[in-house]
N, C-alpha and C positions, 0 to 999 in steps of 0.2 A: 531622796534616799539613794536612788540608783547613781546619782552624781557623786555622792559621798563614797560609795563603794568603789566606783571607778577611780576616784582620787586616791583612795587608800591603796588600791592595787598599783597604780602608777607610782606612788611614793615608795612602795615596798620593792618594786622591780626596776627603779630608775638606775641608770648606769653609774652615776657618781657614787651612790651609796654601795652598790654592788662591787665596785672596783676598789674600795678602800681596803688596803691590806694592813694587817697588824703584825704579820710575821714574814720573815724571809726563810728560804731554804738555804742549806749549806751551798748548794750550787749557785744560788742567786748572789750570796756574798762573795763567792769565788769570782763570779763575773763582774760584780761591782768593783772589787779590788784588783782584778786582773792577776789572781794568784792561782796556784795549783790546788787541786782537791786536798792533798795531804796538809798543805799549809792552812787552808780554810778550816779543816777539822782540828788542827792544832790550836788555832785561835779560839775555837769553841771550847776545847778542853781546858784552856787557860782561864776560862770564866771571865773574859774581858767584857762580855755583855750577857744579858739574860737569855736563856733558852729553855725549852722544854722538849722532852722526848715524847712522841706520840707513836706508840708501838716501836718500830725500828727507825722511824723518821725523826729528824731534829728540826724544830721550828725555833727560829731566832727572833726575839722581840725586835720589831722594826724600830720602835722608839729607842730602845737601849742601844742597838747597833748604830743608829743614826747619831745619837748623842756621843757615843764613843768615837765615831768617825769625825764628827764636827769639832770635837774638843781637842783635836790634834793627837789622838791616840796616846793616852797618858804614859804608856810604857815605851814611847818613842816609835811605835809601830813595828817593833822587832818581834817576829813570830817565834823565835827560838832563844832560849837562855844561853 
């Protein structure tokens, strides 16, 4: 029994599971793309990828952003119209 409890604790606190991110911040996409903060916010406002607001913070779906980036940015990557 004690062995099972120890295994459950190890699984729940293991680094691979704890480090899996499902979202990016605006600052993270800014760094990934090498763009300014206003340009990063413009990309978010253009709804090019899924995001949610948590209070005043914006969290961008990692899956949605990565798909947008990997597919060659359907709008040609242009941040402004």
